[in-house]
C-alpha positions, 0 to 999 in steps of 0.5 A, a space after each residue: 130184418 133182411 130176406 133174400 128171395 129164397 128166405 121170402 119164398 120159404 116164409 110164404 110156404 111155411 109160415 102161419 101168417 095169422 094168429 088163427 087157423 090158416 085157410 091153407 095149411 103151410 108146408 113142413 120143412 121136409 115138404 119144402 126140402 122135397 120141393 127144393 130137391 126137384 129144382 135145378 141145383 145150379 139156379 142160385 135162386 133156389 126155391 125163390 124161383 117159385 115166386 110168381 109161377 102159375 099152377 101149370 108152371 109149378 106142375 111142370 117144374 116140380 112134376 106134381 099134381 094139380 092139387 099140390 100145385 094149387 096149394 103151393 100157389 095159394 101159399 106163394 100168393 100170400 104176399 100182402 099178409 106176409 108183408 104185414 106180418 114182417 112190418 108188425 114184427 119190426 115195430 115190436 122188435 121181433 126178428 124172423 129167422 129162416 135157415 137162409 139167414 146168418 142168424 138162424 142157429 147152425 146147430 138146428 140145421 146140422 142136428 135136425 136136418 129137414 125136421 128143423 123148425 122152418 122159421 123162428 120168431 126171436 126177440 132179444 139177443 140172438 147171439 146168445 145161441 152161439 155160446 154154450 147153453 144147457 137146456 132144462 125141460 118140464 111140464 106144468 102142474 107138478 109141485 115144486 118143492 123147497 128142496 127142488 127150488 134150492 137145487 135149481 138155485 144152486 144149479 143156476 149159479 153153477 151154470 153162470 160161474 162156468 159161463 154156460 147159459 140156460 135154455 128153458 121152455 116157458 113152463 109154469 113150475 120148476 122151469 120158470 123158477 129156474 129161469 127167474 133164478 138165472 135172470 136174478 144173477 144176470 146169467 144168460 137166458 134163452 126162453 122158448 115160448 109155449 105159444 106166441 112171443 106176445 103170450 109169453 111176455 104177458 106172463 112175465 112180471 115187470 122185473 122179469 120182462 126188464 131182464 129178458 130185454 138183454 136175453 132172448 125169447 124164441 117162438 115157433 108160431 105166430 107171435 100173437 097165437 095164444 095156444 100152440 099144442 101142435 108144436 109141443 114135440 118140436 119145441 122139445 127137439 129144438 131145445 135139445 138141439 140148441 143145448 150142449 146138455 139137457 135136463 128133464 125135470 118132469 115129463 108126461 111121456 108125450 113131450 118128444 124127449 125120446 124122439 130127441 134122444 133117438 135123433 141124437 140131438 144132444 149128447 148128454 141127457 139127464 132126467 131128475 128123480 121125482 116122486 111127484 112125476 113117475 113118468 120120469 122113470 120111463 126115460 132111464 133106459 132111453 139114453 138119459 142118466 138120473 140126477 137125484 138133486 140138481 143142486 148136487 150136480 157137478 157142473 165143473 166136472 161136466 163142463 169140459 165134456 160138454 164143450 168138447 162134445 160140441 166142438 166134435 159135433 161141429 168138426 163132424 158136420 164139416 
């Protein structure tokens, strides 16, 4: 886990360094982008040049007030807590990815821009993010019927046979069932934790944990945080942006799916017909197509379009 000055400054400015509440609120990706826009573009250090500056120097360099400069200095002075977090992550085989590193997913930068997730905590095979992946999203508390389970089992098999991986949030119910089915057939699996990576691992049984060693878990917050409700919409947007296509199994209308659709984070969006979840219908006029049965969805028929869409997006970005 190697970080240059830009990445180190970025982590100091944006990372929650403890599992609890921070004494000073970290900056968002957009706030850091605003700061970077005020710096000399010819200085290769980028935001790394802010490290070690006093409050008055920050005020002059960035043309900001004393309150904002004080906040930035406090964040940049967290060297010891950051060093401890990095050391702890290394001992637990957790990587910290920033947009300045080679392993941070280019899709997030390309599609989400300044609204991307500042830092990703990852454990496992990050190379899986470079392949073709299909996302599924849902909420807990919705009954998973035998019909839904059979459909997800067939859908997972079709994804694996057509060389697609599965990206899912770690949500009890249908999403977690789909993940287990994908792991059972050794399909590529990426799991986005609802809180810290440690809490996600504690929810796994031994068989699932062994399988995930060859796959990938992503966390958007401190690895030891047990709750992360403020990043609910960001997790959904991140899942969509990492996917060639995304399926919403269930929603309460407050998960960020409509924002993800408006921002065009994913070209192919689907929502499952569900008598158990009436809020699913609210997505039908928002760019989502309805799927009646996941098991009857033709992955081979859609596969070429999904791959072609991703190639087009990459060329458009270049």
